[in-house]
C-alpha positions, 0 to 999 in steps of 0.5 A: 706794260699790259693792260693789267699792269697798267691798271694796277699801276693806276690804282697804286697811284690812287691809293698813294693819293689816299695815304697823302690826303689822310696824312693831312689830317693825322699828324705822325702816323705814317706807319699806321696810315700805311697799315690801315691802307694796306688792309683796305686793299687786302679787303680786311677789317681794322681794329684801332687801339690806343690811349685816349685822345690820340687820333683813332677816330679821326684817322677812321673818320678820314679814311672812311671820308677819302675811301667814299661808298655809303658810310654808317657809324655806331657808338658802342655803350653799355645799353646797345643791343644787337637789334639797334644796329638793324632797326630803330623805333620811334613815334611818328609825327602822326603819334603812331609807332614806326620802324626805321632801318638801322645804321648797319642795313640803312644803305643796303648793299651800297655800305662800304664803311661801317665805323664801330666807335668804342667797341669794347663799351658794347656787349658780347651779344653785340659783338656776336652779331658783328662777328657774322657781319664781318665774317659773311658780310650779310645779316638777317632782317625784316625777313630777307637777307642783307648782303654787303659786298663792298663792306669793311669794318673799322673799329676802335677802342681805348686801352686805358678805361676798363669800367663798363667795357667788355673784352672782345672775344678771341673769335671776333677779334680773329675777324680783324685782319689787323689790330693797329696801336696808334701811339702819341707823336714823339717828334717835338715839331708834330707835338706843337702843331698838335697843341697850337695849330687850330685846324687840329682843334676842330675835327669835324671841319678837319675831315670835312676838308678832305677830299671825298670818294677818291676810290670807286669802291665797287672796284675794290674787290676786283683790284685786290683780287688782282694784286694778289694774283700778280704779286708774287711769293718766292719759295724762300719767302714761303718757307720764312712765313711757314717758320714764323707759323710754327714759332707762334705755336712752339716759341721755345723751339726757336729759342724765344725767351721772355723774361719771367715766363715759362715759353715752354708751357706759354702757348695754348694755340698759335696763328690759324690759317685764316691768320696766316692767309691774312698775313700773305694777303697783307704782304702782298698789297704792302709789296704793291704799295712799294712798286714791286711785284714780289714780297720781300721778308721785310714785308712780312716783318712789317705786318706780323705784329698788327696781323698775328699778335691778337691771334695767338692764344696764351695758356690761361695763366698768361692769357690775363697778361696778353697786352704785356706779353703778345707783342713781346713775343712777336718781337722775339719771333722776329729775331729768332726765326732766321731771316732769309737774305 
């Protein structure tokens, strides 16, 4: 084993330790924890969605604590404006107006995790600012350019409430490497623990009990690049991914059928090149976490819903039913596109 392989093996053990630590704070969410951890090492942003009270905020706070680095948070509200992320004004103890850096820039380039809680309650103007930060990892403020080379954005939204909320624009959603749905655990023993174990009733104490700063966050970008170079994709795997890409744009050509829908006229556009790159990057990380130096079709299949469902565009008559259609479409595509053996 050469030095590079030994380094990646050491980091894999750390990555799995992160998963174990986070899993002590969230019950019955092994799939979601693995997806978020995959995004961390693929250096992609994550949007977590689900019903009210299923643990979205707890899970993302747990990841923020164990990953380490500077952490900032903001709450999505209807009156939040873009400048509120950059600075805030107040009256000082001397009775004079004062300006301090806001949550986005107060830590400078040390900012590692920016957590946007209830993102769909913020106005589109705020989403636009966040779009630049996510895409370029930089923002202009106080007559200078602030850069965030280590930044990862975690956001959550609930899918139940619609009052005083704003749909996130397609361009902004496309900047999230993954859009992951978290569900209430189905296992009865896990439900019982959530109900009756006092440990899960105090979220602040629960998150505080986790080990902090388990990773050297300044090294993550380099490690992520090494993972991408070291994990291989075969010719057959590449052809499979290309077929999946074509199916997102023309599902009817692959025999995809959805009840009550005309799949021949369903799609406005399929996944973008950026979306497919995200799928491949995440697939390599998933293979690495599983201890392999090659990607399998199953790696890709596991990641298609989280990486592509929010990146396809339906014709206007169907776009309003996106939440009911997107996941079903991904399921059908995975069934109809032949999987290499």
